[in-house]
C-alpha positions as CSV (number, residue, x, y, z in Angstrom):
1,M,-16.3,-2.2,22.4
2,G,-17.9,-5.5,21.5
3,F,-17.9,-4.4,17.8
4,L,-14.0,-3.8,18.3
5,L,-13.6,-7.3,19.9
6,R,-15.0,-8.9,17.5
7,R,-13.2,-7.0,14.6
8,V,-9.6,-7.8,16.5
9,L,-10.4,-11.8,16.7
10,F,-11.2,-11.4,12.9
11,Y,-7.7,-10.0,12.1
12,L,-6.1,-12.5,14.2
13,V,-7.6,-15.4,12.3
14,A,-6.9,-13.5,8.9
15,F,-3.5,-12.7,9.7
16,L,-2.8,-16.7,10.8
17,C,-4.4,-17.5,7.6
18,A,-2.0,-15.3,5.8
19,A,0.7,-16.7,7.3
20,T,-0.1,-20.1,6.0
21,F,-0.3,-19.1,2.9
22,N,2.4,-17.1,2.9
23,F,4.8,-20.2,4.1
24,S,3.4,-22.8,1.7
25,I,3.4,-20.9,-1.8
26,P,7.3,-20.3,-1.7
27,R,7.9,-23.9,-0.9
28,M,5.9,-24.8,-3.9
29,M,8.2,-22.6,-6.2
30,P,11.1,-24.8,-8.2
31,G,14.3,-24.5,-7.8
32,D,16.9,-24.1,-4.9
33,P,17.9,-20.5,-3.8
34,I,20.9,-21.3,-1.9
35,A,22.5,-23.4,-4.8
36,M,21.3,-20.7,-7.5
37,M,22.8,-18.1,-5.4
38,F,26.3,-19.9,-5.7
39,S,25.8,-21.0,-9.2
40,Q,25.0,-17.2,-10.3
41,A,28.3,-16.5,-8.6
42,G,30.1,-19.3,-10.8
43,T,31.2,-21.2,-7.5
44,T,30.5,-24.6,-6.1
45,L,29.9,-25.9,-2.5
46,P,30.4,-29.1,-0.8
47,L,26.7,-30.8,-0.1
48,E,27.5,-30.7,3.8
49,S,28.6,-26.6,3.1
50,L,25.1,-26.0,1.4
51,D,23.2,-27.8,3.9
52,A,24.8,-26.1,6.6
53,L,23.6,-22.7,4.9
54,R,20.3,-23.8,4.4
55,A,19.8,-24.0,8.1
56,T,21.4,-20.6,8.3
57,F,18.6,-19.3,6.0
58,G,15.9,-21.0,7.8
59,F,15.5,-24.0,5.5
60,I,15.6,-26.9,8.0
61,D,15.6,-30.7,7.5
62,A,12.4,-31.1,9.4
63,P,9.0,-32.2,8.9
64,L,6.7,-29.5,7.3
65,F,4.9,-29.2,10.0
66,T,7.8,-28.6,12.5
67,Q,9.0,-26.0,9.5
68,Y,5.4,-24.1,10.2
69,L,5.8,-23.8,13.7
70,H,9.1,-22.6,13.6
71,Y,8.1,-19.8,11.2
72,L,5.2,-18.9,13.2
73,K,7.7,-18.4,15.8
74,S,9.8,-16.4,13.9
75,V,6.7,-14.2,12.5
76,F,5.9,-13.4,16.1
77,T,9.1,-13.2,17.6
78,G,10.0,-10.4,14.5
79,D,13.3,-12.4,13.5
80,L,12.7,-12.8,9.9
81,G,15.8,-14.5,9.2
82,L,18.8,-13.5,6.9
83,S,18.2,-12.6,3.5
84,I,19.9,-14.4,0.6
85,K,20.0,-11.8,-1.9
86,F,21.3,-8.8,0.1
87,F,23.8,-11.4,2.4
88,P,24.8,-10.8,5.2
89,L,22.0,-8.4,5.6
90,S,18.9,-9.6,7.9
91,V,15.7,-9.3,6.3
92,N,14.6,-7.2,9.2
93,E,17.6,-4.7,8.1
94,V,16.2,-4.9,4.3
95,I,12.9,-4.3,5.1
96,G,13.6,-1.6,7.5
97,R,15.8,0.6,4.7
98,A,12.8,0.3,2.2
99,L,9.8,0.6,4.4
100,P,10.0,4.3,5.0
101,W,10.4,5.0,1.1
102,T,7.1,2.6,0.7
103,L,5.2,4.4,3.2
104,F,6.3,8.2,2.1
105,L,5.2,7.0,-1.5
106,V,2.1,5.4,-0.8
107,G,0.7,7.3,2.5
108,L,1.4,11.0,0.9
109,S,-0.3,9.6,-2.8
110,T,-3.2,7.9,-0.8
111,L,-4.2,11.0,1.5
112,M,-3.5,13.4,-1.5
113,A,-6.4,11.1,-3.7
114,F,-8.7,10.8,-0.6
115,A,-8.7,14.3,-0.2
116,I,-9.0,15.5,-3.9
117,G,-11.6,12.3,-4.9
118,S,-13.8,13.1,-1.8
119,W,-13.6,17.2,-2.5
120,L,-14.5,16.7,-6.0
121,G,-17.2,13.9,-5.3
122,I,-18.8,16.2,-2.9
123,R,-18.8,19.4,-5.7
124,S,-20.2,16.9,-8.0
125,A,-22.8,15.6,-5.9
126,W,-24.3,18.8,-4.8
127,R,-24.1,20.3,-8.2
128,R,-25.2,17.6,-10.3
129,G,-24.5,18.3,-14.1
130,G,-22.3,21.2,-13.1
131,R,-19.3,22.3,-14.6
132,V,-17.3,20.2,-12.0
133,D,-19.6,16.8,-12.6
134,R,-18.9,16.8,-16.3
135,I,-15.4,17.0,-16.4
136,A,-14.5,15.2,-13.4
137,T,-16.7,12.3,-13.3
138,P,-15.9,10.9,-16.6
139,T,-12.2,12.0,-16.2
140,S,-12.1,9.8,-13.0
141,L,-13.6,6.9,-15.0
142,V,-11.2,6.9,-17.3
143,L,-8.1,6.9,-14.8
144,Q,-9.6,4.6,-12.6
145,S,-9.1,2.1,-15.7
146,V,-5.9,3.0,-16.7
147,P,-3.2,0.5,-15.1
148,P,-0.7,2.1,-12.5
149,V,2.2,1.0,-14.8
150,V,0.6,2.7,-18.0
151,V,0.3,6.1,-16.0
152,A,3.9,5.6,-14.6
153,L,5.4,4.7,-17.7
154,I,3.8,7.7,-19.8
155,F,5.2,10.3,-16.8
156,L,8.4,8.8,-17.1
157,Y,8.7,9.2,-21.1
158,G,6.7,12.3,-21.0
159,L,8.1,14.5,-18.4
160,S,11.6,12.6,-17.6
161,V,12.9,11.2,-21.0
162,A,11.2,13.7,-23.4
163,L,11.4,16.8,-21.5
164,D,13.9,16.4,-18.7
165,L,12.0,17.8,-16.2
166,F,12.1,15.4,-13.4
167,P,14.6,12.6,-12.6
168,S,14.0,9.2,-14.1
169,G,14.4,7.2,-11.0
170,Y,15.6,6.4,-7.3
171,A,14.5,8.5,-4.6
172,Y,17.2,11.2,-4.3
173,S,20.2,11.9,-6.2
174,P,23.2,9.4,-5.7
175,D,25.9,12.2,-5.3
176,L,24.1,13.3,-1.8
177,D,24.3,11.2,1.7
178,P,21.3,10.6,3.4
179,S,20.7,13.8,6.0
180,F,18.1,16.5,6.8
181,S,20.0,19.0,5.0
182,W,18.0,21.2,2.6
183,A,19.8,19.9,-0.4
184,F,18.7,16.2,0.8
185,I,15.0,16.8,1.3
186,A,14.9,19.0,-2.2
187,S,16.3,16.0,-3.8
188,V,13.8,13.7,-2.7
189,A,11.3,15.7,-3.2
190,E,12.0,16.2,-6.7
191,H,12.3,12.4,-7.2
192,A,9.1,11.8,-5.6
193,V,7.0,13.7,-7.5
194,L,6.5,11.3,-10.7
195,P,5.9,8.3,-8.5
196,V,3.2,10.0,-6.3
197,I,1.3,11.7,-9.1
198,S,1.4,8.5,-10.6
199,L,-0.4,6.8,-7.7
200,T,-2.6,9.8,-7.0
201,L,-3.8,9.8,-10.1
202,V,-5.3,5.9,-10.4
203,Q,-6.5,6.4,-7.0
204,V,-8.6,9.9,-7.2
205,G,-11.1,8.3,-9.5
206,G,-12.4,5.6,-7.0
207,Y,-12.8,8.0,-4.1
208,L,-14.7,10.4,-6.3
209,I,-17.1,8.0,-7.4
210,T,-17.5,6.6,-3.8
211,M,-18.1,10.1,-2.1
212,R,-20.5,11.0,-5.1
213,N,-22.7,8.2,-4.9
214,N,-22.6,8.4,-1.0
215,M,-23.6,12.1,-1.3
216,I,-26.3,11.5,-4.0
217,N,-28.0,8.8,-1.7
218,L,-28.1,11.2,1.2
219,L,-29.3,14.3,-0.2
220,G,-32.8,13.2,-0.5
221,E,-33.1,12.4,3.3
222,D,-35.2,14.0,5.6
223,F,-32.7,15.6,7.8
224,I,-31.1,17.3,4.9
225,T,-34.5,18.7,4.1
226,M,-35.1,19.8,7.7
227,G,-31.9,21.6,7.7
228,R,-33.0,23.3,4.5
229,A,-36.0,24.1,6.1
230,K,-34.3,25.7,9.4
231,G,-32.4,28.1,6.8
232,L,-28.7,26.3,7.4
233,S,-26.3,27.7,4.9
234,D,-25.6,25.4,1.8
235,A,-21.7,25.0,3.3
236,R,-23.0,23.7,6.6
237,L,-25.5,21.0,4.9
238,R,-22.7,20.1,2.6
239,Y,-19.9,19.3,5.2
240,N,-21.5,19.2,8.4
241,Y,-24.6,17.0,7.3
242,A,-24.1,15.5,4.3
243,A,-20.4,14.7,3.7
244,R,-20.1,13.7,7.3
245,N,-22.4,10.9,6.8
246,A,-21.2,10.1,3.5
247,L,-17.4,9.8,4.7
248,L,-18.4,6.4,6.7
249,P,-18.2,4.0,3.3
250,S,-15.4,6.0,2.1
251,I,-13.3,5.7,5.1
252,T,-13.9,1.8,4.6
253,S,-12.7,2.1,1.0
254,F,-9.9,4.1,2.2
255,A,-8.5,0.9,4.4
256,M,-9.8,-1.6,1.5
257,T,-8.0,0.1,-1.2
258,L,-4.5,0.2,0.5
259,G,-3.8,-3.4,-0.8
260,I,-4.5,-2.4,-4.1
261,V,-2.4,0.7,-3.7
262,L,0.5,-1.3,-2.5
263,G,0.4,-3.7,-5.6
264,G,0.8,-0.6,-7.5
265,S,3.0,1.0,-5.7
266,L,5.2,-2.3,-6.6
267,I,5.2,-1.8,-10.1
268,T,5.8,2.0,-9.9
269,E,8.8,1.7,-7.7
270,I,9.9,-1.1,-10.4
271,V,9.3,1.8,-13.1
272,F,11.1,4.6,-11.4
273,N,13.8,2.4,-9.6
274,Y,12.5,3.8,-6.4
275,P,14.0,1.8,-3.1
276,G,10.6,0.7,-1.6
277,L,9.2,-2.4,-0.7
278,G,7.8,-3.1,-3.6
279,Y,10.9,-2.8,-5.6
280,V,13.0,-5.2,-2.9
281,L,10.2,-7.9,-3.1
282,F,10.5,-7.8,-7.0
283,Q,14.5,-8.5,-6.2
284,G,13.7,-11.1,-3.8
285,I,11.5,-12.5,-6.3
286,L,14.0,-12.9,-9.1
287,A,16.4,-14.4,-6.5
288,R,14.0,-16.9,-4.8
289,D,14.7,-15.1,-1.5
290,Y,12.1,-16.7,0.2
291,P,13.2,-15.3,3.9
292,L,13.0,-11.7,2.1
293,I,9.7,-12.8,0.3
294,Q,7.7,-14.0,3.3
295,G,8.8,-11.3,5.3
296,Q,7.8,-8.6,2.7
297,L,4.1,-9.9,2.2
298,M,3.7,-10.4,6.1
299,I,4.8,-7.0,6.5
300,M,2.2,-6.0,3.8
301,T,-0.6,-8.0,5.3
302,A,0.2,-6.6,8.8
303,A,-0.2,-3.2,6.7
304,M,-3.5,-4.0,5.1
305,L,-5.0,-5.7,8.4
306,S,-3.9,-2.6,10.4
307,A,-5.4,0.1,8.2
308,N,-8.9,-2.0,8.0
309,F,-8.6,-2.1,11.8
310,I,-8.0,1.8,11.9
311,A,-10.8,2.2,9.5
312,D,-13.0,0.4,11.9
313,V,-12.2,2.5,14.9
314,L,-13.0,5.5,12.9
315,Y,-16.3,4.3,11.7
316,V,-17.3,3.3,15.3
317,Y,-15.9,7.1,16.2
318,L,-18.4,8.8,13.3
319,D,-21.3,6.4,13.6
320,P,-23.0,6.4,17.1
321,R,-24.9,3.5,16.5
322,L,-21.9,1.1,16.4
323,R,-20.7,2.7,20.0
324,K,-24.2,1.1,21.6
325,A,-23.5,-2.6,20.1
């Protein structure tokens, strides 16, 4: 319990630090987003009206520290303000519409990559130099070094543009309304194939190498030798003894790579015009939509910290030594 309390305190401090950077960075960017919004529309407003709109969007005329306290209050109360790009929608509404798509995309691809990579890593380590090890290990190293945008563009051109096997973008067919009908579910699945495969492939290598190295280190331990001496089956030794202990660093890696996956999903969503958080964040950056940018980054920060905390809880469950700490 003491270990988890220390981790909770650490994550609270990390969240406050992230909130401080999140508040500071957009205000260092040049340009006035309110004036830009009306200049793009070809209209002008009196100075008093512009000041009133700035206050509406959270750009209060006050000292920087007062603005910071106002921002922290809005973060902890969940009031992220109005979006400039998608006005009159609030940031909460914009994120609420995009978040399920990103959770679906990132969640499915990460779970698939973790399961496939861990299984291949176990097989590669158990029979080093075997067929699985000779094929999977170098292939995973190559895939791990390829940027997500390259993989996404290859799949987009090869399987969508050239062969026309899958849709080229968006989350579902534009002639369908969101519902729980089989037609809509099938359309969502069809549109998700290329983005999910793209994100899965660039993640598999990391999990494979991590699991393989962990397994190799454990296979020489005394408890594995003792298990063999007892006549335990290979399957039981491989999964119940070696793999369970090798999973500990992999679970930590699973949580730590969430931020990388979210960054990769941003590029993937842009390539496939997928309406998730990454694509919305890209639109917000182009429009200098500070409330939306800040809201998006805080959601991503909270997601990464939450994932790491869940990993800590799982670590305590899997490692009895931490339960006694």
